C-alpha positions as CSV (number, residue, x, y, z in Angstrom):
1,X,-38.5,46.9,-20.7
2,X,-35.5,49.0,-22.3
3,X,-36.8,51.5,-24.0
4,X,-39.1,52.7,-21.3
5,X,-35.9,52.5,-19.1
6,X,-34.3,55.0,-21.6
7,X,-37.3,57.3,-22.2
8,X,-37.5,57.4,-18.1
9,X,-33.7,58.6,-18.3
10,X,-34.0,60.8,-20.7
11,X,-37.4,62.4,-19.6
12,X,-35.3,63.0,-16.1
13,X,-32.5,64.6,-17.9
14,X,-34.8,66.8,-19.5
15,X,-36.6,67.7,-16.5
16,X,-32.7,69.2,-15.0
17,X,-32.0,70.8,-18.5
18,X,-35.6,72.7,-18.1
19,X,-34.3,73.3,-14.2
20,X,-31.0,74.8,-15.8
21,X,-32.8,76.7,-18.0
22,X,-34.6,78.8,-15.6
23,X,-32.0,78.6,-12.9
24,X,-29.9,80.4,-15.5
25,X,-32.6,83.1,-16.0
26,X,-32.9,83.5,-12.4
27,X,-29.0,84.1,-12.5
28,X,-29.3,86.5,-15.5
29,X,-32.4,88.5,-14.1
30,X,-31.3,89.0,-10.4
31,X,-33.2,89.2,-7.5
32,X,-36.8,91.2,-7.7
33,X,-37.2,93.9,-4.8
34,X,-39.5,93.7,-1.6
35,X,-43.4,94.8,-2.6
36,X,-42.9,98.0,0.2
37,X,-39.7,99.5,-1.7
38,X,-41.2,99.4,-5.0
39,X,-45.0,100.8,-4.1
40,X,-48.2,99.6,-5.7
41,X,-46.8,98.1,-9.0
42,X,-44.6,95.6,-6.9
43,X,-47.1,92.9,-7.6
44,X,-47.9,93.9,-11.2
45,X,-43.6,93.7,-11.7
46,X,-43.7,90.6,-9.4
47,X,-46.0,88.7,-12.5
48,X,-44.2,90.4,-15.1
49,X,-40.6,88.6,-13.3
50,X,-41.8,85.4,-13.0
51,X,-43.4,85.4,-16.7
52,X,-40.0,86.4,-18.1
53,X,-38.3,83.8,-15.6
54,X,-40.0,80.9,-17.0
55,X,-41.5,82.1,-20.4
56,X,-37.1,83.0,-21.4
57,X,-35.8,79.8,-19.4
58,X,-38.0,77.3,-20.7
59,X,-36.9,77.6,-23.8
60,X,-33.7,77.6,-22.7
61,X,-33.7,74.4,-20.8
62,X,-35.4,73.4,-24.3
63,X,-32.4,73.9,-26.0
64,X,-30.1,72.9,-23.3
65,X,-31.9,69.6,-23.4
66,X,-31.8,68.8,-27.1
67,X,-28.3,70.0,-27.2
68,X,-27.4,67.3,-24.4
69,X,-30.0,64.3,-25.7
70,X,-28.7,64.9,-29.4
71,X,-25.0,64.5,-28.1
72,X,-25.4,62.3,-25.4
73,X,-27.5,59.7,-28.1
74,X,-24.8,60.3,-30.9
75,X,-21.4,60.1,-29.3
76,X,-21.5,59.6,-25.2
77,X,-23.5,56.6,-26.3
78,X,-21.2,55.0,-28.5
79,X,-18.2,55.9,-27.0
80,X,-18.8,55.2,-23.5
81,X,-17.2,52.0,-21.5
82,X,-19.0,50.0,-19.4
83,X,-16.8,50.6,-16.5
84,X,-17.2,54.3,-16.4
85,X,-19.2,56.4,-14.6
86,X,-21.9,57.7,-16.3
87,X,-23.8,59.5,-13.9
88,X,-20.6,62.4,-13.6
89,X,-19.7,62.2,-17.0
90,X,-23.4,63.3,-17.9
91,X,-23.8,65.6,-15.4
92,X,-20.3,67.1,-16.7
93,X,-21.8,67.1,-20.4
94,X,-24.8,69.0,-19.3
95,X,-22.9,71.7,-17.3
96,X,-21.1,72.2,-20.2
97,X,-23.7,72.3,-22.5
98,X,-24.8,74.8,-20.3
99,X,-22.0,77.1,-20.1
100,X,-21.6,76.9,-24.2
101,X,-25.5,78.1,-24.3
102,X,-25.4,81.0,-21.4
103,X,-22.2,82.2,-23.8
104,X,-23.7,82.1,-27.0
105,X,-26.7,83.9,-25.2
106,X,-24.4,86.6,-24.1
107,X,-22.7,86.6,-27.4
108,X,-26.2,87.4,-29.1
109,X,-27.2,89.6,-26.4
110,X,-24.9,92.0,-25.8
111,X,-21.5,91.8,-28.0
112,X,-23.7,91.3,-31.3
113,X,-26.6,92.8,-30.1
114,X,-29.2,90.4,-32.2
115,X,-31.3,89.7,-29.0
C-alpha cells in the first residue's frame, strides 16, 4: 500500500510538472490574436499555436518532472525531518526547478543560439 501511495503522489507531481511546462510555454508564446484581426488564416494559426503549446510545453514539463522526482527521491526523502511541511518544500522545489529549466532554455535559445 505504501508503494501505491508513493506512485500516486509522484503521478500527481508529474501532472503538476507537465502543467508547469505548458504554462511556461504559454508565457513564452504570449496571447494569440483574435480571429477577426488575422483574416482567413486565423484557424490555421490557432492550430499551429495550440500544437506548439502542447508539443513543446509537454517535453519541458517532462524535463521538470524528471528533475523533480530525481531530486525528491535522492535528496529530500533522505534529509527531510518528520515535522517539516513536505508539501510546501516540494512546491518550492518544483518552482525552483521550473525557473532553472527556463533559464537554461533562455541561454540555449537566445544567448548560445543552439535551439
